[in-house]
N, C-alpha and C positions, 0 to 999 in steps of 0.2 A: 381532362376536367379536373377543376380546382378541388382540394380538398377544403372542408368546412373550415372558416377562418378559426382562428385561436384568440381570444379577445384579451390584450395586454397582459399587464403582469401577473393576472391572476393565475395562469398557468405555469410562469416560470415560479411563482411563489409556491405552487401547490409541489411542483419537481423538486425544488431547494428543502420544502419543508420534509417531504419522505425520506430524503438523503440525510437531512438532520437528525429526523428520528431514528434513521439505521444507526446513529452516533458518528459517521464520519461521511466525506464525500465517497461516493462509491469506488471503489480500486477497477482496476482492468479484470481483476478474476470474478466481479461480482455482477458486472456489466451485462451479463446474458440472463434473461428469466430462464433458460431451458436448466434443469436440474443437473442432466447429465453433462451438459459443459460445465457447470460449475465443479462438481464434483473431479472431472479431468484435471481442472485448474488447480485446486485444492491437491490433488495427488502431485501434481507437477512442482506445486510449492513445495509440500513436505518435503519431495525429493531433494529439492534446491537446498533447504534448510539442511538437511542431513550432510550435503555434500559441502556447505560453509562452516559447518561446527569447529572444524580445526583451526579456522581462522579468525573465531568469535574469542569476546573476552569470555573466561570461565570462572564461574564460582562455586564452591561446594562447601556443604555443613554436614555433620552428623551429630546425632544424638541418640543416647540409649536411656530406655527408661522402661522400669517393669518387665525385662527381658527382650523387649522387642528394641530394634536399629532403624532408624529412620535417616536413610541419606537425601539430601535435598540437592538440587543443581540447576544453575541458571548459566543460559548463553546470551550474551547481548553481542549487538553493533558495537562499533567505535562510537555512533552517535548516543547510544544508550538504550534503544530500545530490545526489549527482549525476542529472542529468536526461538527459545525453548527454553521449557521449565519442566522440571524432572522430580517425582520424589519416588523413592523406592524403601518400602517397610518390612522386614524379614524379623520373623520371631516364630516362635513354636506352632502357630497357626497357621504359617506359610510366609507366602512373599505376595507383594502387591506392588505393581508398578503401576503409574501415572504421569502421563506426557502430555505437555500444554503447547501447542504450538501457535501464538497470537498473530494475529493481521501486523504487518509492518507500518504501525502510525502509533501517532501518541494514545488514541484510545484503542487499545490493545485488546480488542475483542477476538475471542478463539476462532481459529478456522478450522484447527484439527484438534481431537482431544484422543488418546489411547489409553486405556485401561487395561492390564494384564494381571489375573488372578491367579497363583499356585498355590494349591491346595493339598496337603498331605492327605492319603489315603490308608484305610487301616492295613490294609496289604502291602504298604510299603511304595505303592504307585505313588502317581500325581495327577490330580483333575488341574487343567488350565482351561481357564475361561477369558475370553479377550472380548472387548467391546471398542469401536472405532466410530467416532461420532463426527460428522461434518458438518461446518456451521456456513451458509451461504446468506444470499439477500433473497428476503421473500415479501415484497411490498414494499421496498426501501427498510425493511429491518434485519437485521442479524439474527437468525434463530436456526436449529438445526434442520436440516434438507435431507441429512440421510444418517442412520444408525445400523452399523453393522455388527454382529455378535458371530461367535463360534465356541465351542466347546470341543474339549477331547480329554481323553485319560491314557495316562502312559506308562509303563510297567515299571517297576523298580531298576535304576542305571540306565533308564533309555534317556536319551536327548531330549529334550522338552522342546522340539521343533513345530510349531503350530502352521508353519507356512503352507503345507500341504492342507490343512482343514480347510472345508470350505467355509466362506462367511454366509450368514442366514440374513437378509434386511429385516430390520424390525418395522412394523405397522406405528408410525409416530402418533396416528389418531390414538391408541391405544395405551400409549404410554400412562404410567402415573401422574397425577398432577403436581407432585413432588418433585418431580423430576427437574434437574438443576437446569436452567437457562443458560444463554450464553453471558449474560452479567453477571449470575452466580458464580459462573465459572471463570470469569475475569477477575472476581474478588478473591477468589481463591489462588488463582495465579501470582495476582499482584501481590499477595500477603506474603506468598512464599518469596518472590525476586525481591519485595522491600527488605524482607530480613535479612537476604545473602547480601545484598548491596550493601547493608551496614558494615560487613567486614571488606576484606581485601580480595581480589581476583587470584585464584592460586596459577592462573594463565592470562597474559595480556599478550599478544603477539605485538604490537604496537608500542610496548612500554619502550623506552629510550629512544626510540624512532623520532627524531625531530623533522626531518624536510622541510617542508614551508608551513609549519604548523603555527608560527609565532603570526601569519598574514592571514588566518581564517579560524572561522567556528563553522562545526558542521552541522548542517539542516537533518532535523528529525524526521524520520519517513522516506528517506531518499536512496537507499542504500541500495545497490544493483542484488538481483538475483544471486548473482555468485559470490556476494559478501565483498567484491575486492574493491565497488568503487561508489561514490559517495558526493552528495551535492554538499556545496559549502558557499558560505558568504564571507567575505572580506576585503582585504586592501592589496594594492599594488606595493606598498610600502612594509617594511617589516616592523617598523617599531607602532605599535597600537597598542591604546590604552583599555584593553579590554575590559578593566574592572569598572572603566566608566559606564559600561553599557550593560553590566551584567543585573540581571534579576536575582533575587535572593527568594528563597522557601522561607516557611516559618521560622528555619531553625537557621536562618542567616547564611545558610550556605548557596553556592553560586550553582545554577544549573541551567541557565538559558542567557541568550543575549537579544537583545532588541535595538535596532537604531533608528532614525529618523528616515523615511525614505527618502529625502532630499541631501542625506549626507555625503560631503563631497569624497568622491574616489570608491565610493561601494560597488562590487563586483560580486559576481556569480560564479563561482568555479566547480569542474569535478577534479576529484581528488582520488589517486590512487591510496587506499589505506594500508598496502603493504609496502609503500614508500614514505608515505604523507607527502609527496610532492604534489604540486597541481598540474594536472594534466591540459587544463585547456579553460578557456571562459567562455561561459554560455550566450552572454550577451544581454540576458533577461537580468532584473535587479529586483531580488528579494530582500527583506531588509530586516529580517530575524531567524532564530534557529528552532522556534518552535514550526510545527508543520502548521498551525491554524491560529489566528489572532481575531476571534468572535467571526466576523464575516470574510475578513482576510485569510488568505492561506497559500501555500504552495505544495501542489500535487506533482509528482513526478512520477511518470510510468515508463517501464523499460520492456523491452523485447524479452523474451525468455533465455536468451544467450548473452544476454547484458551489453550488446553491440550497439543498440539502438534505445533512446531515450526521448522522452516528451518530458517538457518542464512548463506547466503552467500555473501561472501566478494570476488569481482572481481576486474580486472584491463580491459585494452582497449581490449585485444583480449583471455583473460581466467580467469577463477576463480582462486583464488589464496587459498583459506580455505572454507570448507563448511561443515556445520554438521547439524544434526537432533536431536532433542530431545523430550523429554516427562516428563511432569511437573503431579503431583499428589496432592489430596487434601493437604492444608496448608497454601499456596501452597508450596510444595517441590520440587527440579529436582530430578527426579529420575535416570536420566542417558542422556547423548549424545554420539552420533555416529560418525563418521568419511564418510559424505555421499559423499564428493567428491571423496574418494578413492573407495567407493562402486558404484557409478556412472561410472566413469572408467573403473573398473572391468567388469561391466556388458554390457558394451557399446562392449568394445573390445572381449568378450568372444560370442558375437553376432555374429560380423565381421567374426570372427575366424569359427563360426560353419556354417556362410553363406558364407565362402571361398570369402568374398567380395575382389574386385578389390583392394582396398584401403590397405586392409589386406595383401594380396598377393605381392603387391609392397613394402610395409613398414614393414612388419612383425618384422622385429629388432627392429624397432621404435616403433611399438604401444604396449608400455606397460606402466603400471599406474606409476605415478612420475616421467615418462622419460620428462626433461627440453625440448625435442623436440616438444613434443606434446602439442598442444594448445587446449583447451576444454574450451566453453560456457556451461552454464547450465542455460535455458530459459523456460518461461512459467510453472510456478511452480503450480502445484495443491496438498494442503494437506487435506487428510479428516481425521475426528472424529475416523475412524476405523484404524488410522496410515497409511494409502496407500498413498504414497507419487508419483506423477508423474511428470516425468521432460523431455523436449527435449535435448538431449546431441548433440553438433555440434564440432567436433574436426577438427583441420588442420594439416596435418602431409605432410613431418616433416618440422619443421620452417626453416633450411636452404635451402629446395628448392623451388625455385621462382615457379615451376610448380608442387608443392606439391599438394595432393588431399586432399578433405575432406568428412566426413562422418557427416549424420545427423540421429539420432534415437530417437525413443520416448521409455522411461522405467518407469515401475512402481516399485516399492520397498513398503515392508511392515517394518514398526517400531515396532518391537518386545519387551516386555518386560517381564524380567525374574528375578529370585532371585539375577543374579550377575548385572543388571541395563538392557540395550537396547542393540539391535543389530537388523542390517538390514537385511531383506531377498527379495532377488531379486524373482518378478514376472514374468513378461513378457516384450519384448522388441521387438520393430517393426520398419521398416522404415519409417523417418517423410519426407514428401515432406519440401522442402528450402522454 
């Protein structure tokens, strides 16, 4: 039986608006509505960040005032995104540590914040209070989805190890109105990070490593979970006048690069940050180093083990290019496949098999690569096993103001063989808008 017809661009617009109101196109960890799924994904991301800190660029600053010493630290990717910001304040009243873990995107809303307070007690012992705040997606907006607290007292001379102490979940509905939200915490984090960036890093693992650096510029928001790989746009030739394409901030400092879409020779690459060498070409053409330019943008979703990726270039109403690829030891690129064409084919085959009302009405227009067909690919999930799940929303036909829309959820598997990689459709179902 057919599901109710979704009418025209209104459904697509509503979905896009919800994502934009949340601050960014929803990343893979935010695609599932289930709170526990989000918490597990955020916890996994926390572990990934901790593991890659030694490969990150590190800034540090210390100030002392009124008997208190404050140490501020910032870890960033080679592309410039913050992966962790931390402050530590020590003095007669004790010690306070706060750690921020922002989303890997230019809109760096928090995904996890840890606060730990160590307060001296009259008997020489120490009171330890900790709070862990998790931020996920609720109705398209980034907000706190869980807050865990723990408290313990330690005798004088004891190790202040709070790991065995049980966490207690707070009732979010009963938190005070002045509780900082995600945006306020982002402002705190960015203020610390911006100040540290005014100085020089005390550690930069990539300093002095040239590799193929002259040929490319890194795309923000595309670093792999292990911090080793990143996407870039560039050229096959070595001599490029990058200053010609540089955008400037208000102080006249270069911070981004933008090219025309039809710039001859433009390519997208995967780069090994340890060597600055190009690992391979993705076959997709994105033309800037920002993750987003108004409605146009580039989203990269990685598998947790950083071996499989999806690169998705989109405009306002539809995707423009989309590929999936796999990396092997080395690292080396084993191959890429046209994921956009595969998802179009899978969705339309499903609609035809169901004799969907939109398919019956527009069967002549419902063909892959038909310019009348506008398709958005949303809510990615990419597994280490090569399984890729994605929501496919289509509007048909573009020329009909009363056109119909469809929304389906599909899964494909990226298979690797002697001739490279290929995509195998697994299953498809209707997806509620």
